[in-house]
C-alpha positions as CSV (number, residue, x, y, z in Angstrom):
1,M,20.9,77.3,-70.2
2,S,23.3,77.0,-73.1
3,L,26.6,75.2,-72.5
4,V,30.0,76.0,-74.1
5,A,32.8,73.4,-73.6
6,I,36.5,74.3,-73.9
7,V,38.5,71.3,-75.2
8,G,42.0,70.6,-76.5
9,R,45.2,68.8,-75.7
10,P,47.1,69.5,-72.4
11,N,48.7,72.8,-71.6
12,V,47.1,75.0,-74.4
13,G,45.6,77.4,-71.9
14,K,42.0,76.1,-71.4
15,S,41.8,76.8,-67.7
16,T,43.3,80.3,-68.2
17,L,40.6,81.1,-70.8
18,F,37.9,79.6,-68.5
19,N,39.0,81.8,-65.6
20,R,39.0,84.9,-67.8
21,L,35.6,84.2,-69.2
22,V,33.9,83.5,-65.8
23,G,35.7,86.5,-64.2
24,N,37.5,84.7,-61.3
25,R,40.0,82.0,-60.6
26,Q,37.8,79.1,-60.3
27,A,40.1,76.6,-62.0
28,I,43.6,75.9,-60.9
29,V,46.2,77.0,-63.5
30,D,49.7,75.5,-63.5
31,A,52.4,74.7,-66.1
32,T,52.1,71.0,-65.2
33,A,50.3,69.1,-67.9
34,G,47.2,67.4,-66.7
35,T,46.4,69.9,-63.9
36,T,42.7,69.9,-64.8
37,R,41.0,66.5,-64.5
38,D,37.3,66.8,-63.9
39,R,34.7,68.9,-65.8
40,H,34.6,72.3,-64.2
41,Y,31.5,74.5,-64.7
42,G,31.2,78.3,-64.5
43,K,28.8,81.1,-65.7
44,T,29.5,84.1,-67.8
45,D,27.5,86.7,-69.7
46,W,28.2,88.8,-72.8
47,N,25.9,91.6,-74.3
48,G,23.1,90.7,-71.9
49,R,23.1,86.9,-72.6
50,E,24.2,84.4,-70.0
51,F,25.6,81.0,-70.6
52,S,27.6,78.3,-68.9
53,I,31.2,77.3,-69.7
54,I,32.8,73.9,-69.1
55,D,36.5,73.6,-68.5
56,T,37.9,70.1,-69.3
57,G,41.2,68.2,-68.9
58,G,43.7,67.9,-71.7
59,F,42.8,65.3,-74.3
60,S,45.8,62.9,-74.6
61,V,46.6,59.4,-75.8
62,N,49.5,57.1,-74.7
63,S,50.8,59.6,-72.1
64,D,52.4,58.9,-68.7
65,D,49.3,60.3,-66.9
66,V,47.5,57.5,-65.0
67,F,44.3,59.5,-65.3
68,E,44.4,59.7,-69.1
69,D,41.5,57.4,-69.8
70,E,39.3,59.0,-67.1
71,I,40.1,62.6,-68.3
72,R,39.4,61.6,-71.9
73,R,36.0,60.2,-70.8
74,Q,35.2,63.5,-69.0
75,V,36.1,65.4,-72.2
76,M,33.8,63.2,-74.3
77,L,31.0,63.8,-71.8
78,A,31.5,67.6,-72.0
79,I,31.4,67.4,-75.9
80,E,28.2,65.4,-75.8
81,E,26.6,67.9,-73.3
82,A,27.7,71.2,-74.9
83,D,25.9,73.3,-77.5
84,V,29.1,75.0,-78.7
85,I,32.7,73.7,-78.5
86,L,35.8,75.9,-78.3
87,F,38.7,73.8,-79.7
88,M,41.9,75.3,-78.3
89,V,45.2,75.0,-80.1
90,E,48.6,76.7,-79.5
91,V,50.2,78.8,-82.1
92,G,53.8,78.3,-80.9
93,T,53.8,74.5,-81.3
94,G,51.7,74.3,-84.5
95,I,49.5,71.3,-85.3
96,T,50.3,68.2,-83.3
97,D,49.1,64.6,-83.6
98,L,46.8,65.2,-80.6
99,D,45.3,68.3,-82.3
100,M,44.5,66.2,-85.4
101,M,43.0,63.4,-83.3
102,M,40.8,65.9,-81.4
103,A,39.7,67.6,-84.7
104,E,38.6,64.2,-86.0
105,V,36.6,63.6,-82.8
106,L,34.9,67.0,-83.1
107,R,34.1,66.5,-86.8
108,R,32.4,63.2,-86.0
109,A,30.5,64.9,-83.1
110,K,28.9,67.3,-85.6
111,K,28.7,70.0,-83.0
112,R,29.1,73.8,-83.5
113,T,32.9,74.1,-83.2
114,I,35.0,77.3,-82.9
115,L,38.7,76.9,-83.5
116,V,40.6,79.0,-81.0
117,C,44.3,79.7,-81.5
118,N,45.8,80.6,-78.2
119,K,49.0,82.4,-77.1
120,V,48.9,84.8,-80.0
121,D,50.7,87.6,-78.1
122,N,51.7,89.7,-81.0
123,Y,50.7,90.5,-84.6
124,E,53.5,88.5,-86.1
125,L,52.1,85.3,-84.6
126,I,48.8,85.8,-86.4
127,Y,50.3,84.7,-89.7
128,S,51.4,81.4,-88.1
129,S,47.7,80.7,-87.3
130,N,47.0,80.1,-90.9
131,D,48.4,76.6,-90.6
132,F,45.4,75.6,-88.6
133,Y,43.0,75.9,-91.6
134,S,44.2,72.4,-92.5
135,L,42.2,71.0,-89.5
136,G,39.1,71.6,-91.5
137,L,37.2,73.5,-88.7
138,G,37.0,76.9,-90.3
139,D,38.6,80.2,-89.4
140,P,40.9,80.2,-86.3
141,Y,40.2,82.9,-83.8
142,C,43.5,84.3,-82.5
143,I,43.5,85.1,-78.8
144,S,45.7,85.4,-75.8
145,S,43.9,84.0,-72.8
146,M,46.6,85.4,-70.5
147,S,46.2,89.0,-71.6
148,G,42.7,88.8,-72.9
149,S,43.3,90.1,-76.4
150,G,40.9,88.8,-79.0
151,T,38.4,87.3,-76.4
152,G,35.8,90.0,-77.2
153,D,35.6,88.8,-80.8
154,L,35.5,85.2,-79.6
155,M,32.5,86.0,-77.3
156,D,30.7,87.6,-80.2
157,E,31.2,84.5,-82.3
158,I,30.0,82.2,-79.4
159,L,26.8,84.2,-79.1
160,R,26.3,83.9,-82.9
161,H,26.3,80.0,-82.5
162,L,24.3,79.7,-79.3
163,P,20.7,78.5,-79.6
164,E,18.3,81.5,-79.7
165,D,15.6,79.9,-77.6
166,C,17.8,79.4,-74.5
167,E,17.0,81.9,-71.8
168,A,19.2,82.7,-68.9
169,E,18.2,81.0,-65.6
170,E,17.5,83.3,-62.7
171,Q,20.1,83.3,-60.0
172,E,18.6,81.4,-57.1
173,E,19.8,81.5,-53.5
174,L,20.1,77.7,-53.1
175,P,21.8,75.9,-50.2
176,R,25.4,74.9,-50.7
177,I,26.3,71.5,-49.3
178,T,30.1,70.9,-49.5
179,I,31.7,67.4,-49.1
180,V,35.0,67.7,-47.3
181,G,37.6,65.4,-45.7
182,R,41.0,63.9,-46.0
183,P,42.2,62.3,-49.3
184,N,40.7,59.0,-50.3
185,V,37.8,58.9,-47.9
186,G,35.2,58.6,-50.8
187,K,34.1,62.2,-51.4
188,S,34.0,62.0,-55.2
189,S,32.4,58.5,-55.0
190,M,29.7,60.0,-52.7
191,T,29.1,62.8,-55.2
192,N,28.8,60.4,-58.1
193,A,26.5,58.1,-56.1
194,L,24.2,61.0,-55.2
195,L,24.0,62.4,-58.7
196,G,23.6,59.0,-60.3
197,Q,26.3,59.8,-62.9
198,E,30.1,59.7,-63.3
199,R,30.4,63.4,-62.5
200,N,33.9,63.2,-61.0
201,I,36.9,61.0,-61.6
202,V,37.3,58.3,-58.9
203,T,40.5,56.3,-58.3
204,N,42.4,54.9,-55.3
205,I,45.1,57.5,-55.8
206,A,45.1,60.2,-53.1
207,G,44.7,63.7,-54.6
208,T,42.7,62.7,-57.7
209,T,40.3,65.6,-57.3
210,R,42.0,69.0,-57.5
211,D,39.4,71.7,-58.0
212,S,36.2,72.2,-56.1
213,I,33.5,70.9,-58.4
214,H,30.0,72.5,-58.1
215,T,26.9,70.6,-59.3
216,R,23.2,71.4,-58.9
217,Y,21.2,68.6,-57.3
218,N,17.4,68.7,-58.0
219,K,15.8,65.4,-57.1
220,Y,13.3,64.0,-54.5
221,G,12.0,67.5,-53.7
222,M,15.5,68.7,-52.8
223,D,17.2,71.6,-54.7
224,F,20.8,72.7,-53.8
225,Y,24.4,72.9,-55.0
226,L,26.6,69.9,-54.2
227,V,30.3,70.7,-54.0
228,D,33.0,68.1,-54.2
229,T,36.4,69.2,-52.9
230,A,40.0,68.1,-52.9
231,G,41.3,66.0,-50.0
232,M,42.9,68.2,-47.2
233,R,46.1,66.9,-45.8
234,K,48.2,68.4,-43.1
235,K,50.3,71.5,-44.0
236,G,53.6,69.6,-43.5
237,K,52.5,66.9,-46.0
238,T,51.4,69.4,-48.7
239,M,54.5,69.4,-50.8
240,E,53.4,70.3,-54.3
241,D,52.1,73.7,-55.4
242,L,49.2,72.0,-57.1
243,E,48.1,70.3,-53.9
244,F,48.5,73.6,-52.0
245,Y,46.1,75.3,-54.4
246,S,43.7,72.4,-54.2
247,V,43.6,72.7,-50.4
248,M,43.1,76.4,-50.6
249,R,40.1,75.8,-53.0
250,S,38.7,73.4,-50.4
251,I,39.0,75.9,-47.6
252,R,37.3,78.6,-49.8
253,A,34.5,76.1,-50.6
254,I,34.0,75.6,-46.8
255,E,33.8,79.4,-46.3
256,A,31.2,79.7,-49.1
257,S,29.1,76.7,-48.0
258,D,26.0,76.5,-45.8
259,V,26.5,72.9,-44.6
260,C,29.6,70.7,-44.7
261,V,29.6,67.0,-44.9
262,L,32.7,65.8,-43.2
263,M,33.6,62.3,-44.5
264,L,35.7,59.9,-42.4
265,D,37.2,56.6,-43.3
266,A,35.8,53.9,-41.0
267,Q,39.1,51.9,-41.3
268,Q,41.2,54.8,-40.0
269,G,38.7,56.4,-37.6
270,L,38.8,60.1,-36.5
271,E,42.3,61.4,-37.0
272,S,43.9,64.7,-36.0
273,Q,43.4,66.1,-39.5
274,D,39.7,65.3,-39.3
275,L,39.5,67.3,-36.1
276,N,41.4,70.2,-37.8
277,I,38.8,70.2,-40.7
278,H,36.0,70.0,-38.1
279,N,37.4,73.0,-36.2
280,L,37.6,74.9,-39.5
281,I,33.9,74.2,-40.1
282,V,32.9,75.3,-36.6
283,R,35.1,78.5,-36.8
284,N,33.3,79.5,-40.0
285,R,29.9,78.8,-38.3
286,K,28.8,76.3,-40.9
287,G,26.4,73.4,-40.4
288,C,28.1,70.0,-40.1
289,V,27.1,66.4,-40.8
290,I,29.7,63.6,-40.1
291,V,29.6,60.7,-42.5
292,V,31.6,57.5,-41.6
293,N,32.2,55.9,-45.0
294,K,33.4,52.3,-45.8
295,W,31.2,51.0,-42.9
296,D,30.8,47.7,-44.8
297,L,34.5,46.9,-44.1
298,I,34.1,47.1,-40.3
299,E,33.5,44.0,-38.2
300,K,30.3,44.7,-36.2
301,G,28.9,43.5,-32.9
302,N,25.6,44.3,-31.2
303,N,26.5,47.8,-30.2
304,T,29.3,48.8,-32.7
305,M,27.4,51.8,-34.1
306,K,26.5,53.1,-30.7
307,E,30.1,52.7,-29.4
308,W,31.4,54.5,-32.5
309,R,28.9,57.3,-32.0
310,E,29.8,57.8,-28.3
311,A,33.6,57.7,-29.1
312,L,33.2,60.3,-31.9
313,E,31.1,62.6,-29.8
314,K,33.6,62.4,-27.0
315,R,36.5,63.5,-29.3
316,L,34.4,66.2,-31.0
317,S,33.5,67.9,-27.7
318,P,32.5,70.6,-26.7
319,F,30.6,70.8,-30.0
320,N,29.4,67.3,-30.2
321,D,25.7,67.8,-31.1
322,I,26.4,66.7,-34.7
323,P,24.4,64.1,-36.8
324,I,26.6,61.1,-37.5
325,I,25.7,58.7,-40.4
326,F,27.4,55.4,-41.1
327,T,27.5,54.7,-44.8
328,S,29.0,52.5,-47.5
329,V,29.1,54.6,-50.8
330,L,30.1,51.5,-52.7
331,N,26.9,49.7,-51.6
332,K,24.9,52.9,-51.7
333,Q,24.0,52.3,-48.1
334,R,22.2,55.2,-46.3
335,I,23.5,57.8,-48.8
336,L,20.1,59.5,-49.2
337,D,20.1,59.9,-45.4
338,V,23.1,62.1,-45.8
339,L,21.3,64.6,-48.0
340,Q,18.1,64.6,-45.9
341,T,20.2,65.2,-42.8
342,A,22.2,68.0,-44.5
343,I,19.0,69.8,-45.6
344,R,17.6,69.5,-42.0
345,V,20.8,71.0,-40.6
346,Y,20.5,73.8,-43.2
347,Q,17.0,74.6,-42.1
348,S,18.0,74.5,-38.4
349,R,20.8,77.0,-39.3
350,K,18.3,79.4,-40.7
351,R,15.8,79.0,-37.8
352,R,14.6,82.2,-36.2
353,I,13.0,82.3,-32.7
354,S,10.8,85.2,-31.7
355,T,12.0,87.2,-28.6
356,S,8.8,86.4,-26.6
357,E,9.0,82.7,-27.3
358,F,12.7,82.6,-26.4
359,N,12.2,84.5,-23.2
360,D,9.2,82.4,-22.2
361,F,11.5,79.3,-22.4
362,V,14.9,80.6,-21.0
363,L,13.9,83.0,-18.2
364,P,12.2,80.3,-16.0
365,I,15.3,78.1,-16.4
366,I,17.6,81.0,-15.4
367,E,15.3,81.8,-12.4
368,E,15.5,78.2,-11.3
369,T,19.3,77.9,-12.0
370,P,20.8,81.4,-11.8
371,P,24.5,82.1,-12.6
372,P,26.8,81.4,-9.6
373,T,27.6,84.4,-7.4
374,V,31.1,85.9,-7.9
375,K,32.8,87.8,-5.1
376,G,29.4,88.1,-3.3
377,K,27.7,89.7,-6.3
378,Y,24.5,88.4,-7.7
379,I,24.2,88.2,-11.5
380,R,20.7,89.0,-12.8
381,I,19.8,88.2,-16.4
382,K,16.9,90.4,-17.4
383,Y,15.9,89.2,-20.9
384,A,17.4,87.5,-24.0
385,M,16.9,87.5,-27.7
386,Q,18.2,86.0,-31.0
387,L,20.3,88.3,-33.0
388,P,19.4,89.1,-36.6
389,T,22.5,87.2,-38.0
390,P,22.8,84.6,-40.7
391,T,23.7,81.9,-38.1
392,P,22.1,81.3,-34.7
393,Q,23.5,83.8,-32.2
394,F,21.8,84.7,-28.9
395,V,22.4,87.6,-26.5
396,F,21.6,87.7,-22.8
397,F,21.3,91.1,-21.1
398,C,22.5,91.2,-17.5
399,N,24.0,93.4,-14.9
400,L,27.5,91.8,-14.6
401,P,28.3,90.0,-17.9
402,Q,32.0,89.9,-17.1
403,Y,31.4,87.4,-14.2
404,I,29.5,84.8,-16.2
405,R,31.7,81.7,-16.7
406,E,32.0,79.3,-19.6
407,N,30.2,76.4,-17.8
408,Y,27.1,78.5,-17.4
409,R,27.2,79.5,-21.1
410,R,27.4,75.8,-21.9
411,F,24.4,75.1,-19.6
412,L,22.3,77.6,-21.5
413,E,23.4,76.3,-24.9
414,N,22.5,72.7,-23.9
415,N,19.0,73.8,-22.8
416,I,18.5,75.7,-26.1
417,R,19.6,72.6,-28.0
418,Q,17.3,70.3,-26.0
419,H,14.3,72.5,-26.8
420,W,15.0,73.5,-30.4
421,D,16.7,71.3,-33.0
422,F,20.1,72.9,-33.6
423,S,21.8,69.6,-34.3
424,G,24.9,70.1,-36.4
425,V,24.7,73.9,-36.1
426,P,27.3,76.0,-34.1
427,I,25.6,78.4,-31.6
428,Q,27.1,81.6,-30.3
429,I,25.9,83.0,-27.0
430,Y,26.9,86.5,-25.8
431,F,26.3,88.4,-22.5
432,R,25.9,92.1,-22.6
433,Q,25.4,94.9,-20.1
434,K,21.7,95.8,-19.6
């Protein structure tokens, strides 16, 4: 599929244009310079042709931003990858030194470049756009990414420059595996290690990743979307608006995922915020894999891994049937196991059991260990079935469903889990009147 990259200095409206073209608020937009850091991908279509758009961070030199070098490297990767480049400038500030440096980079890149003059909100400002001819990149296209004026002509021009032989990919229903956790546990490092490229910026500074970054993974017979998210801190510690929006993006990513990889820091263990994220995953009925990262920094004895596993399962109860993998992303230790386990959890989450097979298994167990009598009344479960829902949910039909207690529900769930592999998958069990 064809790729269009949006580049320019900070705060010229790249993310606003990106959101407008893809049709939703995928990228965080804020007046703070340097809001976007990683490359952010989205899809759009115009006149029946579909193509991908890359949003990039602001190109800057000698700024106060500690991420400047990494952002600039991400911009250069986007330029190298793209078929067409939208070079955004701002009509109100005119040509700056950074604009001239960026124009020089683009001329050397020898890529199809469209000069986009943003924040042209009235006809008088169109005359000011003539100054940008001096950049030597052709006619400036005057738009307002906020209101959308001029974007139709811009899309026509983009189509004119896109390679003709690129056909749109068919939309595939691929699994979505989302990496979540607190800040600085190694989520972006894990994404980069799995992809084998510097897809996301990695630093020791908490909050480096802001947006939820989607990437398609197609290796070793596996095909799915891998989503890196921003670190999720407690509400009381989320002070800045940018961090609030980053956390909201992470929550939305969990809601849209099939399986969540919850990463923990081995040096800090399972903290209360990790439990909050785990509860959010379970409430949304998503598959879960727990990854204990930085395992190389832990002093180990003969049973260290077993003791850790037992301690984690105890704290995660009642839903403690979760795969736990101990990794070191830095040393690339057991990182492929994470993907294979996540795919297995995804397949378990989609498992469908026929009504006859399910009853053949559960009814003898119920007959041998029936629900306890309540107030002298016997509870008789007649039959059961799996509901036609996206996640595993089972219903048991009986004469007195209101008298069945939670411990018997757990008893049935444990037996189901022992017989079928639902590790990492939340199960719902309901009792209904026959």
